[in-house]
C-alpha positions as CSV (number, residue, x, y, z in Angstrom):
1,X,-30.5,-15.9,-17.9
2,X,-30.8,-18.4,-15.3
3,X,-30.1,-21.9,-16.6
4,X,-32.5,-24.6,-17.0
5,X,-30.4,-27.3,-15.7
6,X,-30.9,-28.8,-12.5
7,X,-28.1,-27.7,-9.9
8,X,-27.7,-32.1,-9.2
9,X,-26.7,-31.8,-13.1
10,X,-24.1,-28.9,-12.3
11,X,-20.3,-30.3,-11.4
12,X,-18.3,-27.6,-8.9
13,X,-15.8,-26.1,-11.3
14,X,-12.0,-26.5,-9.6
15,X,-11.1,-23.8,-7.3
16,X,-9.0,-22.4,-9.5
17,X,-11.8,-21.9,-12.2
18,X,-13.6,-20.0,-9.7
19,X,-13.0,-16.3,-8.7
20,X,-13.9,-14.8,-5.3
21,X,-16.0,-11.5,-6.2
22,X,-17.4,-11.1,-2.3
23,X,-17.1,-12.2,1.2
24,X,-20.0,-12.8,3.4
25,X,-19.7,-9.9,6.2
26,X,-23.0,-10.8,8.5
27,X,-26.6,-11.2,8.3
28,X,-29.3,-9.0,7.8
29,X,-32.2,-9.3,9.7
30,X,-34.3,-12.3,10.8
31,X,-35.1,-14.3,7.5
32,X,-31.4,-15.1,6.0
33,X,-30.4,-12.1,4.1
34,X,-26.7,-11.5,4.0
35,X,-24.8,-8.5,3.8
36,X,-21.7,-9.0,1.3
37,X,-18.8,-7.1,0.9
38,X,-17.7,-6.6,-3.1
39,X,-14.7,-7.8,-4.2
40,X,-16.0,-6.9,-7.9
41,X,-16.3,-3.8,-9.8
42,X,-19.9,-5.2,-11.7
43,X,-22.8,-5.3,-9.0
44,X,-24.6,-8.2,-10.7
45,X,-22.8,-10.5,-9.5
46,X,-24.7,-9.7,-6.2
47,X,-28.0,-9.5,-7.8
48,X,-28.6,-11.2,-10.8
49,X,-30.4,-14.6,-9.7
50,X,-28.4,-17.8,-10.3
51,X,-25.6,-20.0,-9.1
52,X,-22.3,-18.8,-7.7
53,X,-20.3,-20.6,-4.7
54,X,-19.3,-20.8,-1.2
55,X,-16.1,-21.3,0.5
56,X,-14.9,-21.6,3.7
57,X,-11.1,-21.1,4.2
58,X,-9.1,-24.6,3.2
59,X,-12.7,-26.3,2.3
60,X,-14.5,-27.0,-0.7
61,X,-16.2,-24.9,-2.7
62,X,-20.0,-25.4,-2.2
63,X,-23.1,-24.1,-4.8
64,X,-25.3,-22.0,-4.0
65,X,-28.4,-20.4,-5.6
66,X,-28.7,-16.6,-5.4
67,X,-31.8,-16.2,-5.2
68,X,-31.8,-12.1,-5.3
69,X,-30.0,-8.8,-3.8
70,X,-30.0,-5.2,-3.8
71,X,-27.1,-2.6,-2.9
72,X,-27.6,-1.6,0.7
73,X,-28.2,2.5,0.3
74,X,-25.0,5.2,0.6
75,X,-23.0,1.6,1.4
76,X,-21.0,-0.3,-0.3
77,X,-22.0,-3.6,1.0
78,X,-25.3,-5.9,-0.9
79,X,-27.5,-7.8,0.9
80,X,-28.3,-10.9,-0.8
81,X,-30.5,-14.0,-0.3
82,X,-29.8,-17.5,-1.0
83,X,-31.4,-20.7,-1.2
84,X,-32.2,-22.8,1.6
85,X,-30.8,-19.8,3.6
86,X,-34.2,-19.2,5.6
87,X,-33.1,-17.8,9.5
88,X,-30.7,-15.4,11.1
89,X,-28.9,-18.4,12.8
90,X,-28.5,-20.2,9.0
91,X,-27.4,-16.8,7.8
92,X,-24.7,-16.4,10.7
93,X,-22.9,-19.7,9.9
94,X,-21.9,-18.1,6.9
95,X,-20.2,-15.2,7.9
96,X,-17.0,-15.7,6.4
97,X,-16.9,-17.1,3.9
98,X,-16.1,-16.2,0.0
99,X,-18.9,-15.9,-2.3
100,X,-17.1,-17.2,-5.9
101,X,-18.3,-17.2,-9.6
102,X,-17.0,-19.3,-12.1
103,X,-13.5,-17.8,-14.0
104,X,-15.7,-18.0,-17.3
105,X,-18.0,-15.4,-16.0
106,X,-15.6,-12.9,-16.3
107,X,-17.5,-9.4,-18.4
108,X,-15.7,-8.7,-21.2
109,X,-13.6,-5.5,-21.0
110,X,-13.2,-2.7,-23.1
111,X,-9.9,-1.7,-24.7
112,X,-7.4,-0.7,-21.6
113,X,-9.5,-1.8,-19.4
114,X,-8.5,-4.8,-17.0
115,X,-9.8,-7.0,-13.7
116,X,-7.9,-5.8,-10.3
117,X,-7.3,-9.6,-10.0
118,X,-5.0,-9.7,-12.9
119,X,-2.3,-7.4,-11.2
120,X,-1.4,-10.4,-8.5
121,X,1.8,-11.0,-9.4
122,X,2.7,-8.5,-11.5
123,X,6.0,-6.2,-10.5
124,X,5.9,-2.9,-9.3
125,X,8.3,-0.4,-10.7
126,X,9.0,3.0,-9.7
127,X,8.1,5.4,-12.8
128,X,10.9,8.1,-12.1
129,X,13.5,5.4,-12.4
130,X,12.0,2.4,-13.7
131,X,13.5,0.5,-10.4
132,X,11.4,-2.8,-9.5
133,X,10.5,-2.7,-5.9
134,X,8.4,-5.7,-5.7
135,X,5.8,-8.0,-6.3
136,X,1.5,-7.4,-5.9
137,X,0.9,-10.7,-4.0
138,X,-2.9,-9.7,-2.8
139,X,-5.4,-7.0,-3.3
140,X,-7.4,-5.7,-0.2
141,X,-10.7,-4.0,-0.5
142,X,-11.1,-1.9,2.4
143,X,-12.8,1.5,1.2
144,X,-10.4,2.0,-2.1
145,X,-8.4,-0.8,-3.4
146,X,-4.9,-1.2,-1.8
147,X,-2.1,-3.1,-3.4
148,X,-0.6,-5.6,-1.1
149,X,3.2,-5.5,-2.4
150,X,5.9,-8.0,-1.4
151,X,9.3,-6.3,-1.7
152,X,12.0,-8.4,-0.8
153,X,14.7,-7.0,1.8
154,X,18.0,-8.0,3.3
155,X,15.9,-8.5,6.2
156,X,13.3,-11.4,4.5
157,X,10.0,-10.0,2.6
158,X,8.3,-6.9,3.9
159,X,4.7,-6.0,3.2
160,X,3.9,-2.4,1.4
161,X,0.1,-1.5,1.3
162,X,0.1,1.3,-1.9
163,X,-3.4,2.8,-2.3
164,X,-4.6,1.5,-5.8
165,X,-5.6,5.3,-7.0
166,X,-4.5,6.8,-10.5
167,X,-2.4,9.6,-8.8
168,X,-0.3,7.0,-7.0
169,X,-0.5,3.9,-10.0
170,X,-0.7,6.1,-12.9
171,X,0.1,3.3,-15.4
172,X,-0.3,-0.7,-15.7
173,X,1.2,-2.5,-18.1
174,X,-0.7,-6.1,-17.9
175,X,1.0,-7.4,-21.3
176,X,4.6,-6.7,-19.8
177,X,3.7,-8.0,-16.3
178,X,4.4,-4.7,-14.4
179,X,2.7,-1.6,-13.4
180,X,4.2,2.0,-12.3
181,X,3.7,3.8,-9.5
182,X,4.2,7.0,-8.4
183,X,4.3,7.3,-4.7
184,X,3.8,10.4,-2.4
185,X,7.2,10.9,-0.2
186,X,6.9,8.7,3.3
187,X,4.7,5.5,1.3
188,X,7.5,3.1,1.0
189,X,9.3,4.2,4.3
190,X,5.6,2.6,6.5
């Protein structure tokens, strides 16, 4: 349900109070629609009308109004329409921006479920011997989600990309601050 408060009365949340849920990747058509790559498993972020925020790197978030959205058939992308964006040129100017929602709007989860972004900062351990191998620094959305893990080595930090699939990451212990992996041979040497 959309709020009845005018947008001029709504303060922009602090950047730490906003959650990235997608990235504008291209314009769609000539009427100002945008293609958005989701970084959320909740389609209503892109289909339900209401307030959102756009943010370009190093700039303050700016409030926008999502008018409508739909998922492209057979694709992971959503097409959204924003208020005041009514031409291809206006849409193209937003390519690269991140789409955000208030952190307080995170959907409630069932027991045992978690938000993927909650994994950032958790320790990554090999399940066979509980040996820590690094910390999750980011989550990359590319077909399957990838955990970007930073591993300390004698030569300095090393970046590992670990597919976030049950076969490789069978255990997540958010309360204890770690996840357990069973990497296939060679994955950690890439």
